[in-house]
C-alpha positions in Angstrom: 192.4 -46.7 140.2 193.2 -47.8 143.7 192.9 -51.4 144.8 189.3 -52.7 145.5 190.5 -53.8 148.9 191.2 -50.2 149.8 187.8 -49.2 148.5 186.2 -51.8 150.7 188.0 -50.2 153.7 186.7 -46.8 152.7 183.2 -48.1 152.6 183.6 -49.9 156.0 184.9 -46.8 157.6 182.1 -44.7 156.2 179.5 -47.3 157.3 180.9 -47.7 160.8 182.3 -44.2 161.6 180.6 -41.9 159.2 184.0 -40.8 157.9 183.1 -38.0 155.4 186.6 -38.1 153.9 186.1 -41.7 153.0 182.9 -41.0 151.2 184.5 -38.0 149.6 187.2 -40.3 148.2 184.5 -42.7 146.9 182.8 -39.7 145.3 186.0 -38.6 143.6 186.6 -42.1 142.2 183.2 -42.6 140.7 181.6 -39.2 140.0 182.8 -39.1 136.4 181.4 -42.5 135.5 178.1 -41.8 137.2 177.8 -38.4 135.4 178.6 -39.9 132.0 176.2 -42.8 132.5 173.3 -40.5 133.6 174.1 -38.0 130.8 173.8 -40.6 128.2 170.5 -41.9 129.6 168.7 -38.6 130.2 170.5 -36.7 127.3 170.6 -33.5 129.3 173.8 -32.3 131.0 172.1 -30.0 133.5 169.7 -32.7 134.6 172.6 -35.2 134.7 174.6 -32.9 137.1 171.6 -32.8 139.4 171.0 -36.5 139.2 174.6 -37.3 139.8 174.5 -35.3 143.1 171.2 -37.0 144.0 172.8 -40.4 143.3 175.6 -39.8 145.7 173.3 -38.3 148.4 171.1 -41.4 148.1 174.2 -43.7 148.2 175.5 -41.9 151.3 172.1 -42.2 153.1 171.7 -45.9 152.1 175.3 -47.0 152.5 174.3 -49.4 155.3 172.3 -51.3 152.7 175.5 -52.0 150.7 176.4 -55.6 151.5 179.4 -56.0 149.2 177.7 -58.8 147.1 178.5 -56.7 144.0 181.2 -54.0 143.6 180.5 -50.6 145.0 180.7 -49.3 141.4 177.9 -51.7 140.3 175.8 -50.7 143.3 176.3 -47.0 142.7 175.6 -47.4 139.0 172.4 -49.2 139.8 171.3 -46.2 141.9 172.2 -43.9 139.1 170.3 -45.8 136.5 167.2 -46.0 138.7 167.4 -42.3 139.3 167.7 -41.6 135.6 164.8 -43.9 134.8 162.7 -42.2 137.4 163.5 -38.8 135.9 162.5 -40.1 132.4 159.2 -41.4 133.7 158.5 -38.0 135.2 159.4 -36.2 132.0 157.2 -38.6 130.0 154.3 -38.1 132.4 154.7 -34.3 132.2 154.8 -34.4 128.4 151.6 -36.5 128.3 150.0 -34.1 130.7 151.0 -31.1 128.5 149.7 -32.8 125.4 146.4 -33.7 127.1 145.8 -30.3 128.5 147.3 -28.3 125.6 150.1 -26.6 127.5 152.5 -24.4 125.5 155.3 -25.5 123.2 157.1 -28.7 123.8 160.4 -28.5 125.7 163.3 -30.0 123.7 166.1 -31.0 126.0 169.4 -32.5 125.0 173.1 -31.9 124.8 174.6 -29.5 122.3 177.1 -31.3 120.0 180.7 -30.2 120.4 181.4 -30.7 116.7 181.7 -27.7 114.5 180.6 -29.3 111.4 176.9 -28.8 110.5 176.8 -32.3 109.1 178.0 -33.9 112.3 175.8 -31.7 114.4 172.7 -32.8 112.4 173.8 -36.5 112.6 174.3 -36.2 116.3 170.9 -34.6 116.7 169.3 -37.4 114.7 171.0 -40.0 116.8 170.0 -38.2 120.0 166.4 -38.0 118.9 166.4 -41.7 118.0 167.9 -42.6 121.4 165.1 -40.6 123.1 162.5 -42.9 121.5 164.0 -45.9 123.4 162.3 -47.2 126.5 164.5 -46.4 129.6 165.5 -50.1 130.1 166.6 -50.4 126.4 168.4 -47.0 126.5 170.3 -48.0 129.7 171.3 -51.4 128.4 172.7 -49.7 125.3 174.5 -47.0 127.3 176.0 -49.4 129.8 177.4 -51.9 127.2 177.9 -50.1 124.0 178.7 -46.6 125.0 180.3 -47.1 128.4 181.8 -50.5 127.4 180.9 -52.2 130.6 181.0 -56.0 130.7 177.6 -57.6 130.2 177.6 -59.3 133.6 178.1 -56.0 135.5 175.7 -54.2 133.2 173.1 -56.9 133.9 173.6 -56.5 137.7 173.1 -52.7 137.4 169.9 -53.2 135.4 168.7 -55.9 137.8 168.3 -58.5 135.0 169.9 -61.6 133.6 172.6 -61.4 130.9 170.3 -62.8 128.3 167.7 -60.1 129.1 170.5 -57.5 128.8 171.5 -58.9 125.4 167.9 -58.9 124.3 167.5 -55.2 125.4 170.7 -54.2 123.5 169.5 -56.1 120.4 166.0 -54.4 120.6 167.6 -51.0 121.1 169.8 -51.4 118.1 166.9 -52.7 116.0 164.8 -49.7 117.0 167.6 -47.2 116.3 168.3 -48.7 112.9 164.6 -48.3 112.0 164.5 -44.7 113.4 167.6 -43.7 111.6 166.5 -45.3 108.3 169.1 -48.0 108.2 166.6 -50.9 108.3 
């Protein structure tokens, strides 16, 4: 990873001159993190690819709003998490609409497990299904801190909450998952 100072210069050049190469470099540096983060929130690789692109398009069009109070990575992850939450709200609304009006069979999204073992595939499916039951804010808190290993202060900034709220969300997510998985 290159120095944060250099990243600041890339952002300034893109903000002031519209330098597409600068934004391209920012994209290359952060696309994998954004994709992993979104994938783990929405639990669908195809949707995550689309939302990753949407996140960078949104970041590009709103780059003048980036003030540098937080790192670019934090600002970008905040956009990604918000986009993922918005997508989940749309999915939930669509499912409720389908249930209400009796539309066909329920769509079951999710990632296919790369493991060959039937046992691990089933365990992964159970965990994925349990994670789907979490509210978006709880799911994101868990993904940011436990799965992505982000420090709590940065994860709290991304979620737009205090560290204590973030800790509560992670605690609640774990508690719900234990219950869902039969470990309570």
